[in-house]
C-alpha positions as CSV (number, residue, x, y, z in Angstrom):
1,X,1.2,21.0,-3.5
2,X,4.2,19.3,-1.9
3,X,1.8,16.6,-0.6
4,X,0.8,15.7,-4.2
5,X,4.3,15.6,-5.5
6,X,5.4,13.4,-2.6
7,X,2.6,10.9,-3.0
8,X,1.2,10.7,-6.4
9,X,2.9,8.6,-9.0
10,X,2.5,9.0,-12.8
11,X,-0.7,7.0,-13.2
12,X,-2.7,9.1,-10.8
13,X,-0.7,12.3,-11.2
14,X,-1.5,12.4,-14.9
15,X,-5.1,12.6,-14.1
16,X,-4.6,15.1,-11.3
17,X,-1.7,17.4,-12.0
18,X,-1.1,17.4,-15.7
19,X,1.9,19.5,-14.8
20,X,-0.2,22.7,-15.0
21,X,-0.3,25.1,-12.1
22,X,-4.0,26.0,-12.4
23,X,-4.9,22.3,-12.0
24,X,-2.6,22.0,-9.0
25,X,-4.4,24.8,-7.4
26,X,-7.8,23.2,-8.2
27,X,-6.5,19.9,-6.8
28,X,-5.6,21.7,-3.5
29,X,-9.1,23.2,-3.4
30,X,-10.4,19.7,-4.0
31,X,-8.4,18.4,-1.0
32,X,-10.4,20.8,1.2
33,X,-13.6,19.6,-0.4
34,X,-12.8,16.0,0.4
35,X,-12.1,16.8,4.0
36,X,-15.3,18.8,4.2
37,X,-17.2,15.9,2.7
38,X,-15.8,13.4,5.1
39,X,-17.1,15.5,8.0
40,X,-20.5,15.9,6.3
41,X,-20.7,12.1,5.9
42,X,-19.9,11.5,9.5
43,X,-22.6,13.9,10.5
44,X,-25.1,12.4,8.1
45,X,-25.5,15.7,6.2
46,X,-26.9,14.4,2.9
47,X,-27.7,17.8,1.5
48,X,-24.1,19.1,2.0
49,X,-22.7,16.0,0.4
50,X,-24.9,16.6,-2.7
51,X,-23.8,20.2,-2.9
52,X,-20.1,19.4,-2.6
53,X,-19.9,16.5,-4.9
54,X,-19.5,18.5,-8.2
55,X,-16.4,20.2,-6.8
56,X,-14.8,16.8,-6.1
57,X,-15.2,15.5,-9.7
58,X,-11.9,14.8,-11.3
59,X,-10.1,14.6,-7.9
60,X,-7.8,11.6,-7.3
61,X,-10.1,10.7,-4.4
62,X,-13.4,11.3,-6.3
63,X,-14.4,7.6,-5.7
64,X,-14.6,8.5,-1.9
65,X,-16.7,11.6,-2.5
66,X,-19.1,9.7,-4.7
67,X,-19.3,6.8,-2.2
68,X,-20.1,9.0,0.7
69,X,-22.8,10.8,-1.2
70,X,-24.6,7.6,-2.4
71,X,-24.0,5.7,0.8
72,X,-25.7,8.4,2.8
73,X,-29.0,7.8,1.0
74,X,-28.5,4.2,-0.1
75,X,-31.8,3.1,1.5
76,X,-33.6,5.4,-1.0
77,X,-31.4,4.8,-4.0
78,X,-32.8,3.1,-7.1
79,X,-31.0,-0.1,-8.3
80,X,-30.0,1.7,-11.5
81,X,-28.1,4.3,-9.5
82,X,-26.3,1.7,-7.6
83,X,-25.4,-0.2,-10.8
84,X,-24.2,3.1,-12.4
85,X,-21.9,3.7,-9.4
86,X,-20.5,0.1,-9.6
87,X,-19.8,0.5,-13.3
88,X,-18.2,4.0,-13.0
89,X,-15.8,2.9,-10.3
90,X,-15.3,-0.7,-11.4
91,X,-12.3,-2.4,-9.8
92,X,-11.9,0.1,-7.0
93,X,-12.3,-0.4,-3.2
94,X,-15.3,2.0,-3.2
95,X,-17.1,-0.2,-5.8
96,X,-16.8,-3.3,-3.6
97,X,-17.5,-1.3,-0.4
98,X,-20.8,-0.1,-1.9
99,X,-21.5,-3.6,-3.1
100,X,-21.1,-4.8,0.4
101,X,-23.4,-2.1,1.8
102,X,-26.0,-2.9,-1.0
103,X,-25.9,-6.6,-0.3
104,X,-26.6,-6.0,3.4
105,X,-29.5,-3.8,2.4
106,X,-30.9,-6.4,-0.1
107,X,-30.6,-9.0,2.6
108,X,-32.5,-7.0,5.1
109,X,-35.2,-6.4,2.4
110,X,-35.2,-10.2,1.7
111,X,-34.6,-9.3,-2.0
112,X,-33.0,-12.6,-2.7
113,X,-33.0,-12.3,-6.5
114,X,-31.0,-9.1,-6.6
115,X,-28.7,-10.4,-3.8
116,X,-28.0,-13.5,-5.9
117,X,-27.3,-11.3,-8.9
118,X,-24.7,-9.0,-7.1
119,X,-23.1,-11.5,-4.7
120,X,-20.8,-13.3,-7.3
121,X,-19.1,-9.9,-8.0
122,X,-18.4,-9.3,-4.3
123,X,-14.6,-9.5,-4.0
124,X,-13.9,-8.7,-0.4
125,X,-16.0,-11.6,0.9
126,X,-15.2,-10.7,4.5
127,X,-18.6,-9.5,5.8
128,X,-20.0,-12.2,8.0
129,X,-23.6,-11.1,7.7
130,X,-23.3,-11.2,3.9
131,X,-21.9,-14.7,4.2
132,X,-24.9,-15.8,6.2
133,X,-27.4,-14.3,3.7
134,X,-25.5,-16.1,0.9
135,X,-25.6,-19.4,2.7
136,X,-29.3,-19.0,3.3
137,X,-30.0,-18.3,-0.4
138,X,-28.1,-21.5,-1.2
139,X,-30.3,-23.3,1.3
140,X,-33.4,-21.9,-0.3
141,X,-32.3,-22.9,-3.8
142,X,-31.3,-26.3,-2.6
143,X,-27.6,-25.8,-3.5
144,X,-26.2,-25.4,-0.1
145,X,-23.1,-27.5,0.8
146,X,-23.4,-30.0,3.6
147,X,-21.4,-27.7,5.8
148,X,-23.9,-24.7,5.4
149,X,-25.6,-25.1,8.8
150,X,-22.2,-25.5,10.6
151,X,-20.9,-22.4,8.7
152,X,-24.0,-20.3,9.8
153,X,-23.7,-21.5,13.4
154,X,-20.0,-20.8,13.6
155,X,-20.4,-17.3,12.0
156,X,-23.4,-16.4,14.1
157,X,-21.5,-17.4,17.3
158,X,-18.6,-15.2,16.3
159,X,-20.7,-12.1,16.1
160,X,-20.7,-10.3,19.5
161,X,-23.4,-7.9,18.7
162,X,-26.9,-8.4,17.3
163,X,-27.2,-8.7,13.5
164,X,-29.9,-9.5,11.0
165,X,-28.1,-11.7,8.5
166,X,-26.9,-14.6,10.7
167,X,-29.9,-14.4,13.0
168,X,-32.3,-14.7,10.1
169,X,-30.3,-17.5,8.5
170,X,-30.2,-19.3,11.9
171,X,-34.0,-18.9,12.3
172,X,-34.7,-20.3,8.8
173,X,-32.3,-23.2,9.4
174,X,-33.9,-24.0,12.7
175,X,-37.3,-24.1,11.1
176,X,-35.8,-26.5,8.5
177,X,-34.4,-28.6,11.4
178,X,-30.8,-27.9,10.2
179,X,-30.0,-26.3,13.5
180,X,-31.1,-27.7,16.8
181,X,-32.7,-25.9,19.8
182,X,-29.5,-26.3,21.7
183,X,-27.6,-24.5,18.9
184,X,-29.9,-21.5,19.4
185,X,-30.0,-21.6,23.2
186,X,-26.2,-21.6,23.1
187,X,-26.2,-18.4,21.2
188,X,-28.5,-16.9,23.9
189,X,-26.0,-18.1,26.5
190,X,-23.1,-16.4,24.7
191,X,-25.2,-13.2,24.4
192,X,-26.0,-13.0,28.1
193,X,-22.4,-13.6,29.1
194,X,-21.4,-10.8,26.8
195,X,-24.1,-8.6,28.3
196,X,-25.9,-8.2,25.0
197,X,-29.6,-8.3,25.7
198,X,-30.7,-7.9,22.1
199,X,-28.6,-10.9,21.1
200,X,-30.3,-12.9,23.8
201,X,-33.7,-11.8,22.8
202,X,-33.2,-12.5,19.1
203,X,-32.1,-16.1,19.9
204,X,-34.8,-16.8,22.3
205,X,-37.4,-15.4,19.9
206,X,-36.4,-18.1,17.5
207,X,-36.5,-21.1,19.8
208,X,-39.0,-20.1,22.6
209,X,-41.0,-16.9,22.0
210,X,-43.1,-17.7,25.0
211,X,-40.1,-17.1,27.2
212,X,-39.6,-13.5,26.1
213,X,-41.7,-11.9,28.9
214,X,-39.4,-13.5,31.5
215,X,-36.1,-12.5,29.8
216,X,-36.0,-9.0,31.3
217,X,-36.2,-10.4,34.8
218,X,-33.4,-12.9,34.0
219,X,-31.2,-10.1,32.6
220,X,-31.9,-7.4,35.2
221,X,-32.1,-9.5,38.4
222,X,-30.7,-13.0,38.0
223,X,-30.4,-13.6,41.7
224,X,-34.0,-12.6,42.3
225,X,-35.1,-14.8,39.4
226,X,-33.2,-17.8,40.7
227,X,-34.3,-17.4,44.3
228,X,-37.9,-16.8,43.3
229,X,-38.4,-20.3,41.9
230,X,-38.2,-23.7,43.5
231,X,-38.2,-26.0,40.5
232,X,-38.2,-25.9,36.8
233,X,-40.0,-28.1,34.3
234,X,-39.2,-28.4,30.6
235,X,-36.4,-27.2,28.4
236,X,-37.5,-23.6,28.2
237,X,-37.5,-23.1,31.9
238,X,-34.2,-24.9,32.3
239,X,-32.6,-22.7,29.8
240,X,-33.9,-19.6,31.5
241,X,-32.3,-20.8,34.7
242,X,-29.0,-21.4,32.8
243,X,-29.2,-17.9,31.4
244,X,-29.8,-16.5,34.9
245,X,-26.8,-18.5,36.3
246,X,-24.5,-17.3,33.5
247,X,-25.6,-13.7,34.0
248,X,-25.0,-14.0,37.8
249,X,-21.6,-15.7,37.2
250,X,-20.3,-12.7,35.2
251,X,-20.6,-10.6,38.3
252,X,-20.3,-13.1,41.1
253,X,-19.0,-16.5,40.2
254,X,-19.0,-17.7,43.8
255,X,-22.7,-16.8,44.2
256,X,-23.5,-18.6,40.9
257,X,-21.5,-21.7,42.1
258,X,-23.4,-21.8,45.4
259,X,-26.8,-21.7,43.7
260,X,-25.8,-24.2,41.1
261,X,-24.4,-26.6,43.7
262,X,-27.1,-26.3,46.3
263,X,-30.2,-25.9,44.2
264,X,-30.2,-26.0,40.4
265,X,-27.6,-28.5,39.5
266,X,-29.9,-31.5,40.0
267,X,-32.6,-29.9,37.9
268,X,-30.4,-29.2,34.8
269,X,-29.2,-31.6,32.2
270,X,-25.5,-32.7,32.2
271,X,-24.8,-30.4,29.2
272,X,-26.4,-27.4,30.9
273,X,-24.5,-28.0,34.2
274,X,-21.2,-28.4,32.3
275,X,-21.8,-25.1,30.4
276,X,-22.6,-23.2,33.6
277,X,-19.7,-24.6,35.5
278,X,-17.5,-23.7,32.6
279,X,-18.6,-20.1,32.6
280,X,-18.1,-19.9,36.4
281,X,-14.6,-21.4,36.0
282,X,-13.9,-18.9,33.2
283,X,-15.1,-15.9,35.2
284,X,-13.0,-17.1,38.2
285,X,-10.0,-17.6,36.0
286,X,-10.3,-14.1,34.6
287,X,-10.2,-12.9,38.2
288,X,-7.1,-15.0,38.8
289,X,-9.0,-16.8,41.6
290,X,-7.4,-19.9,43.0
291,X,-10.9,-21.4,43.0
292,X,-11.0,-21.5,39.2
293,X,-9.7,-25.1,38.8
294,X,-12.1,-26.4,41.5
295,X,-15.0,-24.9,39.5
296,X,-13.7,-26.4,36.2
297,X,-13.3,-29.8,38.0
298,X,-17.1,-30.0,38.1
299,X,-17.2,-30.1,34.2
300,X,-17.8,-33.7,33.4
301,X,-17.2,-33.3,29.6
302,X,-14.9,-30.7,28.0
303,X,-16.7,-31.1,24.7
304,X,-19.7,-29.3,26.2
305,X,-17.5,-26.1,26.5
306,X,-16.7,-23.7,23.7
307,X,-13.2,-22.8,22.7
308,X,-13.1,-19.5,24.6
309,X,-14.0,-21.2,27.8
310,X,-11.5,-24.0,27.2
311,X,-8.9,-21.4,26.6
312,X,-9.5,-20.1,30.1
313,X,-9.5,-23.6,31.6
314,X,-6.1,-24.1,30.0
315,X,-4.8,-20.8,31.3
316,X,-6.0,-21.6,34.8
317,X,-4.4,-25.0,34.6
318,X,-1.1,-23.4,33.5
319,X,-1.3,-21.1,36.5
320,X,-1.9,-24.0,38.8
321,X,0.8,-26.1,37.3
322,X,-1.6,-28.9,36.2
323,X,0.0,-29.9,33.0
324,X,-2.1,-33.0,32.4
325,X,-5.2,-30.8,32.5
326,X,-3.5,-28.3,30.1
327,X,-2.9,-31.1,27.7
328,X,-6.4,-32.6,28.0
329,X,-8.1,-29.2,27.6
330,X,-6.1,-28.3,24.5
331,X,-7.0,-31.6,23.0
332,X,-10.7,-30.8,23.5
333,X,-10.5,-27.5,21.5
334,X,-11.7,-27.3,17.9
335,X,-9.2,-27.9,15.1
336,X,-8.7,-24.2,14.2
337,X,-8.1,-23.1,17.8
338,X,-5.9,-26.0,18.6
339,X,-3.6,-25.1,15.7
340,X,-3.0,-21.5,17.0
341,X,0.6,-21.0,18.0
342,X,-0.5,-20.3,21.6
343,X,-2.0,-23.7,22.1
344,X,0.6,-25.6,19.9
345,X,3.3,-24.2,22.2
346,X,1.5,-25.0,25.5
347,X,0.6,-28.5,24.2
348,X,4.3,-29.1,23.5
349,X,5.2,-27.8,27.0
350,X,2.6,-30.0,28.6
351,X,4.0,-33.1,26.7
352,X,7.4,-32.3,28.0
353,X,6.3,-31.8,31.7
354,X,7.1,-34.4,34.3
355,X,8.7,-37.5,32.7
356,X,7.9,-37.6,29.0
357,X,8.2,-40.8,27.0
358,X,10.2,-40.9,23.8
359,X,6.9,-40.7,21.9
360,X,5.8,-37.6,23.8
361,X,9.2,-36.0,23.2
362,X,8.9,-36.7,19.5
363,X,5.4,-35.3,19.4
364,X,6.4,-32.1,21.3
365,X,9.4,-31.6,19.0
366,X,7.2,-31.9,15.9
367,X,4.7,-29.4,17.4
368,X,7.5,-26.9,18.2
369,X,9.1,-27.3,14.8
370,X,5.8,-26.5,13.2
371,X,5.6,-23.0,14.7
372,X,9.2,-22.1,15.4
373,X,10.4,-18.8,13.9
374,X,10.9,-15.1,14.6
375,X,7.4,-13.9,13.7
376,X,5.7,-13.8,17.2
377,X,5.9,-14.5,20.9
378,X,5.2,-18.2,20.8
379,X,7.1,-18.8,17.6
380,X,10.2,-17.3,19.3
381,X,9.7,-19.4,22.5
382,X,9.3,-22.5,20.3
383,X,12.6,-21.7,18.6
384,X,14.3,-21.4,22.0
385,X,12.8,-24.7,23.2
386,X,14.5,-26.3,20.2
387,X,17.8,-24.8,21.4
388,X,18.1,-21.9,18.9
389,X,18.1,-18.2,19.4
390,X,16.3,-15.4,17.6
391,X,18.3,-13.9,14.8
392,X,17.4,-11.5,12.0
393,X,16.3,-13.6,9.0
394,X,18.3,-13.2,5.8
395,X,17.0,-10.4,3.6
396,X,15.1,-11.3,0.5
397,X,16.4,-10.5,-3.0
398,X,16.3,-6.8,-3.7
399,X,13.2,-5.5,-5.4
400,X,13.6,-4.9,-9.1
401,X,12.9,-1.6,-10.8
402,X,9.9,-3.2,-12.5
403,X,8.5,-4.5,-9.1
404,X,8.8,-1.1,-7.5
405,X,7.2,0.6,-10.6
406,X,4.3,-1.7,-10.5
407,X,3.5,-0.8,-6.9
408,X,3.9,2.9,-7.6
409,X,1.5,2.6,-10.5
410,X,-1.2,0.9,-8.5
411,X,-4.3,3.2,-8.3
412,X,-5.5,1.7,-5.0
413,X,-2.1,2.1,-3.3
414,X,-1.9,5.6,-4.6
415,X,-5.3,6.6,-3.4
416,X,-4.7,4.9,0.0
417,X,-1.5,6.9,0.6
418,X,-3.0,10.1,-0.7
419,X,-5.9,9.7,1.7
420,X,-3.7,8.9,4.6
421,X,-1.4,11.9,4.1
422,X,-4.3,14.2,3.4
423,X,-5.8,13.3,6.8
424,X,-8.4,10.7,5.8
425,X,-6.5,8.0,7.6
426,X,-9.4,5.6,8.2
427,X,-10.4,5.7,4.5
428,X,-6.8,5.5,3.3
429,X,-6.0,2.5,5.5
430,X,-9.1,0.6,4.3
431,X,-8.3,1.3,0.7
432,X,-4.7,0.2,1.1
433,X,-5.6,-3.0,3.0
434,X,-8.3,-3.8,0.4
435,X,-5.7,-3.4,-2.4
436,X,-3.1,-5.6,-0.7
437,X,-5.3,-8.2,0.9
438,X,-8.6,-8.5,-0.8
439,X,-8.7,-7.1,-4.3
440,X,-7.5,-10.4,-5.7
441,X,-8.3,-13.8,-4.1
442,X,-5.7,-14.5,-1.4
443,X,-4.3,-11.0,-1.7
444,X,-1.0,-10.0,-3.3
445,X,1.9,-12.4,-3.7
446,X,5.0,-12.0,-1.5
447,X,7.0,-10.0,-4.0
448,X,4.1,-7.7,-4.6
449,X,3.6,-7.2,-0.9
450,X,7.3,-6.3,-0.5
451,X,7.1,-3.8,-3.2
452,X,3.9,-2.2,-1.8
453,X,5.5,-2.1,1.7
454,X,8.6,-0.4,0.1
455,X,6.3,2.2,-1.5
456,X,4.8,3.0,2.0
457,X,8.3,2.9,3.6
458,X,9.6,5.4,1.2
459,X,6.7,7.7,1.9
460,X,7.3,7.1,5.7
461,X,3.8,5.7,6.1
462,X,5.2,3.3,8.6
463,X,2.1,1.5,9.7
464,X,1.2,0.4,6.1
465,X,4.9,-0.5,5.6
466,X,4.9,-2.8,8.6
467,X,1.4,-4.3,8.2
468,X,1.9,-5.0,4.5
469,X,5.4,-6.6,4.9
470,X,4.0,-8.8,7.8
471,X,1.7,-10.5,5.3
472,X,4.5,-12.2,3.4
473,X,4.6,-15.9,3.9
474,X,7.8,-17.3,2.4
475,X,10.1,-14.4,2.9
476,X,10.8,-11.9,5.7
477,X,12.2,-8.4,5.2
478,X,13.1,-7.4,8.8
479,X,14.0,-3.9,7.8
480,X,10.4,-3.3,6.6
481,X,8.7,-5.2,9.5
482,X,10.9,-3.5,12.1
483,X,11.8,-0.1,10.9
484,X,13.8,2.3,13.1
485,X,12.6,5.9,12.4
486,X,14.0,8.7,14.5
487,X,16.9,6.3,15.4
488,X,19.2,8.9,16.9
489,X,16.6,10.4,19.1
490,X,15.2,7.0,20.3
491,X,18.6,5.4,21.0
492,X,20.2,8.5,22.6
493,X,17.2,9.1,24.9
494,X,16.8,5.4,25.8
495,X,20.5,4.8,26.6
496,X,20.7,8.1,28.4
497,X,18.2,6.9,31.1
498,X,19.3,3.2,31.1
499,X,16.6,1.7,28.8
500,X,17.2,-0.8,26.1
501,X,16.5,1.0,22.8
502,X,15.0,-2.3,21.5
503,X,12.4,-2.3,24.3
504,X,11.5,1.3,23.4
505,X,11.2,0.4,19.7
506,X,9.2,-2.7,20.5
507,X,6.7,-0.6,22.5
508,X,6.4,2.2,19.9
509,X,5.8,-0.4,17.2
510,X,2.9,-1.8,19.1
511,X,1.5,1.5,20.4
512,X,1.4,3.6,17.3
513,X,3.2,1.9,14.4
514,X,5.2,5.1,14.3
515,X,2.1,7.2,13.3
516,X,3.1,10.6,14.6
517,X,-0.5,11.9,15.0
518,X,-1.9,8.7,16.4
519,X,-4.6,9.2,19.0
520,X,-6.4,6.5,21.0
521,X,-10.0,6.4,21.9
522,X,-9.2,7.4,25.5
523,X,-7.0,10.3,24.5
524,X,-3.5,9.0,24.4
525,X,-1.3,10.8,21.8
526,X,1.8,10.5,19.7
527,X,4.4,7.9,19.0
528,X,4.4,6.5,22.5
529,X,0.6,7.1,23.1
530,X,1.0,9.1,26.3
531,X,-2.1,10.2,28.2
532,X,-2.3,14.0,29.0
533,X,-2.4,13.4,32.8
534,X,0.5,10.9,32.6
535,X,2.5,13.4,30.5
536,X,2.0,16.2,33.0
537,X,3.0,13.9,35.9
538,X,6.0,12.6,34.1
539,X,7.1,16.1,33.0
540,X,7.1,17.2,36.6
541,X,8.9,14.1,37.7
542,X,11.8,14.6,35.3
543,X,11.9,18.4,35.7
544,X,10.7,19.2,32.2
545,X,10.1,22.9,32.8
546,X,7.2,24.7,31.1
547,X,5.5,21.6,29.7
548,X,2.0,22.0,28.4
549,X,-0.2,19.1,27.2
550,X,-0.2,20.3,23.5
551,X,3.6,19.6,23.5
552,X,2.9,15.8,23.6
553,X,2.3,15.8,19.9
554,X,5.9,17.0,19.3
555,X,8.0,14.0,18.4
556,X,11.0,14.6,20.6
557,X,8.9,15.6,23.6
558,X,6.7,12.5,23.2
559,X,9.8,10.3,23.1
560,X,11.3,12.0,26.1
561,X,8.2,11.7,28.2
562,X,7.2,8.2,27.0
563,X,10.7,6.7,27.7
564,X,10.9,8.4,31.1
565,X,7.5,6.9,32.1
566,X,8.5,3.5,30.8
567,X,11.8,3.7,32.8
568,X,9.8,4.6,36.0
569,X,7.4,1.7,35.4
570,X,10.3,-0.7,34.7
571,X,12.1,0.4,38.0
572,X,8.8,0.0,39.9
573,X,8.5,-3.6,38.7
574,X,12.2,-4.4,39.5
575,X,13.2,-4.5,35.8
576,X,10.4,-6.9,34.7
577,X,9.8,-6.1,31.1
578,X,6.5,-8.0,30.9
579,X,5.0,-6.2,34.0
580,X,6.3,-2.8,32.9
581,X,4.7,-3.3,29.5
582,X,1.4,-4.3,31.1
583,X,1.6,-1.2,33.3
584,X,2.2,1.0,30.3
585,X,-0.9,-0.4,28.6
586,X,-3.3,-0.9,31.5
587,X,-1.9,1.3,34.3
588,X,0.4,0.1,37.1
589,X,-2.3,-0.8,39.6
590,X,-3.6,-3.8,37.6
591,X,-0.3,-5.6,37.1
592,X,0.5,-5.1,40.8
593,X,-2.7,-7.1,41.5
594,X,-2.1,-9.6,38.7
595,X,1.4,-10.5,40.1
596,X,-0.1,-11.8,43.4
597,X,-0.3,-15.6,43.7
598,X,2.3,-18.2,42.8
599,X,5.6,-17.4,41.2
600,X,5.2,-18.1,37.5
601,X,7.2,-18.4,34.4
602,X,6.5,-14.9,32.9
603,X,5.1,-16.5,29.7
604,X,2.4,-18.2,31.9
605,X,1.8,-15.0,33.7
606,X,1.4,-13.1,30.4
607,X,-1.0,-15.7,29.0
608,X,-3.2,-15.2,32.2
609,X,-3.4,-11.4,31.9
610,X,-7.2,-11.0,32.2
611,X,-7.6,-8.2,29.6
612,X,-7.3,-9.6,26.1
613,X,-5.9,-6.3,24.8
614,X,-3.2,-6.1,27.5
615,X,-2.4,-9.9,27.1
616,X,-1.9,-9.4,23.4
617,X,0.1,-6.2,24.0
618,X,2.6,-7.7,26.4
619,X,3.4,-10.6,24.2
620,X,3.8,-8.4,21.1
621,X,5.9,-5.8,22.8
622,X,8.3,-8.5,24.1
623,X,8.5,-10.3,20.7
624,X,9.0,-6.9,19.0
625,X,11.8,-6.1,21.5
626,X,13.6,-9.4,20.8
627,X,13.5,-8.8,17.0
628,X,14.6,-5.2,17.4
629,X,17.5,-6.3,19.6
630,X,18.6,-8.7,16.9
631,X,18.4,-6.0,14.3
632,X,20.1,-3.3,16.3
633,X,23.0,-5.4,17.6
634,X,23.4,-7.9,14.8
635,X,23.5,-10.7,17.3
636,X,21.1,-13.6,18.1
637,X,18.8,-12.9,21.0
638,X,16.8,-14.6,23.7
639,X,13.1,-13.8,24.5
640,X,13.2,-16.1,27.5
641,X,16.0,-13.9,29.1
642,X,13.7,-10.9,28.8
643,X,10.8,-12.7,30.5
644,X,12.1,-14.2,33.7
645,X,9.5,-15.0,36.4
646,X,6.6,-13.0,37.9
647,X,5.4,-13.3,41.5
648,X,4.4,-11.2,44.5
649,X,6.6,-8.3,45.4
650,X,9.5,-9.6,47.5
651,X,10.2,-8.1,50.9
652,X,13.6,-6.8,49.7
653,X,12.0,-4.9,46.9
654,X,11.2,-1.2,47.6
655,X,7.6,-0.3,48.1
656,X,5.5,0.3,45.0
657,X,5.5,3.9,43.7
658,X,1.9,4.7,44.5
659,X,2.3,8.0,42.6
660,X,2.9,6.3,39.3
661,X,-0.2,7.0,37.2
């Protein structure tokens, strides 16, 4: 009952509570029904869903109950049933969610007339398969824009796993000569590099079905395939060799380089050679191999590489101190990638390297000014390059009573919070995000976002508070973006063991967004996302008597163990915040390996972290830390001062703590 009173605001409460005690009790029973239905949906238990649905009628989360029940049998549902659902729950997330599911099913059935009828009402418009189906229909009708083929190709390439929508659209566009054979082969190359056999097979089936019998040999035994042939003739066989070389490179770039250099290079086209050398260079760069730049040097034309490979070429060049190559590589990237703050910053740094001309200085300054701010890692570094420090932005004008009331009366926000606090976190987050980001084109305006974030903050749903406030464009509310829950506990514990409280807050914000019951896919728990084995080791190390793994879900215990482990990691890496953050995320063994090689500006080191998750994590933790330091101290801060340099362990440093898990 307290849950309902804490969350529901008048609009929803009127339908749910009506102030009457019997209805409150019924609602609480309905909560149990919703939780039971979620489990039935996850298990695919259609019969149980049908049995429970009547008990969920009238509940604030009835749209979820109805969605699960119809979604579970959507492949058998009549169009009239779907239409009735869409009308009954018009304007809700569940309406558009089911429309998304229905559009995918209609696309798979090639029911283009029904698809075309439903697609204009699809508000989310964020499903890439649906987009490909829609572009294909436009192509069939003769109304496709000139960019349709480019859109399909770009969307298809962005999908890591096999799909029907973009694969089918690509096949039709290839038949219509709107996509080239090379376009399709490149998708196969991307698939084999990602170890996705079905993706490879789907692409090859479009462009060269005769090659399908050989694909399994290429995928399973690339070395055997390459050594078992002396020559190749024709595009199909050349591309099979390319696929085999790419597959080999993912495990052994040196072996792939040897075979390409000694045998296959002369038999491939220039574009094919460039692509394979690019993949070899990328794989070597991800291993932090000093050979990476030598491999990339064999690429005669950067425009033959995709942006992901070019990103790794730029990272390897940063690591090698080859600033001219950094600049040239970034210039070869596509417009969207080149405008990312990462590459804007490094392009500016490349322009300023060595002896820049006045024109280069002016261009670098313009680039830095275009991204400088407090929002993220490179935005903060750009601010410091311009001679400024990171300070807390001025607070926006206070929200009015009307703005707050509008957020509290929003049905989607209410259902989202209700679901989250009931335990349906995934569903609640999706409904909340849809309401703030997608329900109207472009999402909510800044003041609406601030009001929605405030609604979540007041209910202490910190992840929605932060994520919603982060979407504002023209204003920044630092108190929303960087909240400080449990401040006394965090500050006292951090200072008591010699940790910067801002660093602890920066890490918690990235780890869990202050979600108390957060649990990762690998079993880490709580605010600081501590693994059970790490918790046991740390508890023993700090003398926490009587510790049992279930205690890690206790807030204060989680903070005690998490901060203790972070301090041990920080000490093991001689106070390096970037390396300690990497150790917290990926374990200490990896950053110990990643630090070997040249002494690097820590920003370059962080950008070269091989794991995308850890690379992103380190940068966000350090940017968070700098913002929290500005907020907690009220003084301007420096990100650069927290980065320093990273290199091999110096002889004066103590030996690594090999016990550190």
